[in-house]
C-alpha positions in Angstrom: -22.4 2.7 21.7 -20.2 1.7 24.4 -21.1 0.2 27.9 -21.7 2.2 31.2 -18.3 1.8 33.2 -19.3 -0.4 36.1 -19.0 0.5 39.7 -16.0 2.7 40.5 -13.7 4.6 41.3 -12.3 2.4 44.2 -8.5 2.8 44.7 -7.3 -0.2 42.5 -3.7 -1.0 41.9 -3.8 -3.0 38.6 -5.5 -3.5 35.8 -6.4 -6.1 32.4 -7.6 -5.4 29.0 -9.1 -7.4 27.0 -8.9 -6.1 22.9 -10.9 -7.8 20.2 -12.1 -7.0 16.8 -15.8 -7.7 15.3 -15.4 -9.6 12.3 -16.8 -8.1 8.8 -20.3 -8.0 9.0 -20.8 -9.0 12.5 -21.0 -5.4 14.3 -24.6 -5.3 15.2 -25.0 -8.7 16.3 -21.7 -8.0 18.5 -23.3 -4.9 20.0 -26.4 -7.4 20.9 -24.2 -10.0 22.2 -22.4 -7.3 24.5 -25.8 -5.8 25.3 -27.8 -9.1 26.3 -24.6 -11.5 27.0 -21.7 -9.6 28.2 -23.1 -6.7 30.0 -25.2 -8.8 32.2 -22.3 -11.5 33.0 -20.3 -8.3 34.2 -22.7 -6.9 36.6 -22.7 -10.3 38.2 -19.4 -10.6 38.4 -19.0 -7.3 39.8 -21.4 -7.6 42.6 -19.2 -10.8 43.1 -16.5 -8.8 43.7 -14.6 -10.4 41.1 -13.2 -6.4 40.1 -13.3 -3.4 41.3 -14.9 -1.5 38.1 -14.5 -1.8 34.3 -14.4 0.4 31.1 -15.4 -0.3 27.6 -13.2 1.1 24.9 -13.6 1.5 20.9 -10.8 3.5 19.3 -11.3 6.5 17.1 -9.2 5.6 14.2 -9.2 3.2 11.6 -6.2 1.9 12.4 -5.9 0.4 15.5 -6.4 -3.1 14.6 -9.0 -3.7 17.1 -12.7 -2.7 17.2 -13.5 -3.2 21.1 -11.5 -3.3 24.2 -12.8 -3.8 27.8 -10.3 -2.6 30.3 -11.2 -4.7 34.3 -9.9 -2.7 37.1 -8.1 -4.4 40.3 -8.0 -3.7 43.8 -4.7 -5.5 44.1 -2.4 -8.5 42.5 -4.4 -10.9 44.1 -7.9 -10.3 42.4 -6.3 -10.1 38.9 -4.6 -13.5 39.6 -8.3 -14.9 39.8 -10.1 -12.9 37.5 -10.3 -15.6 34.9 -11.6 -18.7 37.4 -13.9 -15.9 38.9 -15.5 -14.4 36.0 -15.8 -18.3 34.7 -18.2 -18.7 37.8 -19.8 -15.6 36.7 -20.4 -16.8 33.1 -21.3 -20.1 34.0 -24.1 -18.9 36.6 -25.1 -16.8 33.8 -25.2 -19.7 31.1 -27.0 -22.3 33.7 -25.5 -25.3 31.9 -22.5 -26.7 30.4 -23.8 -27.0 27.3 -25.4 -23.5 27.6 -21.5 -22.3 28.4 -20.7 -23.7 25.3 -23.4 -22.4 22.9 -22.2 -18.7 24.1 -18.6 -19.5 23.5 -19.2 -20.5 19.8 -21.4 -17.8 19.4 -19.0 -15.4 20.7 -16.3 -16.7 18.2 -18.3 -16.2 15.1 -18.5 -12.7 15.8 -15.3 -11.8 17.4 -11.4 -12.5 17.0 -9.4 -11.6 20.0 -6.9 -9.3 19.2 -4.7 -9.5 22.4 -4.7 -9.2 26.6 -2.4 -7.2 28.4 -1.7 -6.8 31.9 -0.9 -3.3 33.5 0.0 -1.1 36.7 -1.9 1.5 37.6 -0.6 4.7 39.3 -2.0 7.5 40.9 
């Protein structure tokens, strides 16, 4: 099951892709984490203009080295440059406290490993 795209499609100039590998035996827990935590944070961030839209991807083959990717699209380089800081603010609003943020991050670390982050230029 993949997440729905949020927003779009406004004109975009660049993107950032995050790839993760779900840890063995954590697939169901990770899907629940996406639904209950990640998707609400994304919705809050999207409403706040943190990114233009996003798509979630899963490879069809087993040889990709990652199990889930999230691609965020931006209207310009400045929006992409602010992404980490602005997304952290949205996540903090969702969490409600520094302790809750730490618990959320600790939970995520038990579910998946980050494989890589890459920036892209989007062409028409």
